[in-house]
C-alpha positions as CSV (number, residue, x, y, z in Angstrom):
1,M,-0.9,8.9,-10.1
2,A,0.1,11.2,-7.3
3,F,-0.5,15.0,-7.5
4,G,3.2,16.1,-7.7
5,P,4.4,14.1,-10.7
6,K,1.2,14.7,-12.5
7,F,0.7,18.5,-11.8
8,L,3.8,20.0,-10.6
9,W,6.9,18.4,-12.3
10,D,5.3,16.6,-15.3
11,K,6.6,13.2,-14.3
12,A,10.2,14.2,-14.0
13,L,12.0,11.1,-12.6
14,G,14.5,13.1,-10.5
15,F,11.8,15.2,-8.7
16,T,9.7,12.0,-8.1
17,L,12.6,10.2,-6.5
18,L,13.4,13.2,-4.4
19,A,9.8,13.3,-3.4
20,V,9.7,9.6,-2.4
21,G,12.8,9.9,-0.3
22,L,11.4,12.9,1.4
23,N,8.3,10.9,2.2
24,L,10.4,8.0,3.4
25,A,12.5,10.3,5.8
26,V,9.4,12.0,7.2
27,G,7.9,8.5,7.7
28,V,11.1,7.4,9.6
29,G,11.0,10.6,11.6
30,M,7.3,10.0,12.5
31,I,8.0,6.5,13.6
32,L,11.0,7.5,15.9
33,A,8.9,10.4,17.3
34,N,6.0,7.9,18.1
35,K,8.6,5.4,19.7
36,N,10.0,8.4,21.8
37,Y,6.5,9.4,22.7
38,L,5.5,5.9,23.9
39,A,8.7,5.6,26.0
40,E,7.7,8.8,27.8
41,L,4.2,7.7,28.7
42,D,3.3,6.3,32.1
43,E,2.1,2.4,32.2
44,L,-1.4,3.1,31.8
45,Q,-1.2,5.3,28.9
46,R,1.1,3.0,27.2
47,K,-1.1,0.1,27.6
48,V,-4.0,2.1,26.1
49,Q,-1.8,3.3,23.2
50,L,-0.3,-0.2,22.5
51,N,-3.9,-1.8,22.6
52,S,-5.1,0.8,20.2
53,M,-2.1,0.2,17.9
54,G,-2.8,-3.6,18.0
55,I,-6.5,-3.2,17.4
56,T,-5.8,-0.8,14.4
57,L,-3.1,-3.2,12.9
58,G,-5.6,-6.2,13.2
59,V,-8.4,-4.3,11.6
60,G,-6.2,-3.0,8.8
61,L,-5.0,-6.6,8.0
62,I,-8.5,-8.3,8.4
63,A,-10.2,-5.4,6.2
64,G,-7.6,-4.6,3.8
65,V,-6.7,-8.0,2.3
66,P,-10.5,-8.9,1.6
67,F,-11.0,-5.2,0.3
68,S,-8.2,-5.6,-2.2
69,V,-9.5,-9.0,-3.4
70,M,-13.0,-7.7,-3.8
71,D,-11.4,-4.9,-5.9
72,A,-9.6,-7.3,-8.0
73,Y,-12.7,-9.4,-8.7
74,H,-14.9,-6.3,-9.4
75,V,-17.1,-7.1,-6.3
76,I,-17.2,-3.6,-5.2
77,P,-18.2,-0.8,-7.7
78,F,-15.3,1.4,-7.0
79,H,-11.3,1.0,-6.8
80,A,-10.1,0.0,-3.4
81,G,-7.4,2.5,-2.9
82,I,-5.1,2.9,0.0
83,P,-6.8,6.1,1.2
84,H,-9.8,3.9,2.2
85,L,-7.7,1.7,4.3
86,V,-6.0,4.7,5.9
87,I,-9.3,6.4,6.9
88,L,-10.6,3.1,8.3
89,M,-7.4,2.6,10.3
90,A,-7.5,6.3,11.7
91,L,-11.1,6.0,12.6
92,T,-10.2,2.5,14.3
93,F,-7.3,4.2,16.2
94,A,-9.3,7.0,17.5
95,V,-12.2,5.0,18.6
96,S,-10.2,2.5,20.4
97,N,-7.9,5.0,22.0
98,L,-11.1,6.8,23.0
99,Y,-12.6,3.6,24.6
100,G,-9.4,2.6,26.3
101,T,-9.0,6.0,27.9
102,W,-12.6,5.8,29.1
103,R,-12.4,2.3,30.2
104,Y,-9.4,3.0,32.5
105,R,-10.4,6.3,34.0
């Protein structure tokens, strides 16, 4: 369970739906901001960013699905939560972006 519904508004459905709506709105805003950012980059920077995004998506899919299956069959001793996947994807993006920037200097 998330922090807000559990500790702030005691599972009140209205506040939970409002928080989900806010989360979706911020997510759409982030996507649009990233789209605008990519449009303003020069060709080389755009290539590095898009390569990093592609690698990150691939790693997320390749690691995420088996990670979920291993959790379902109790192969790993802990719960496979979304934060693990987010951390993996963030680290993958950072490393691939740094490598791409270094590679094309």
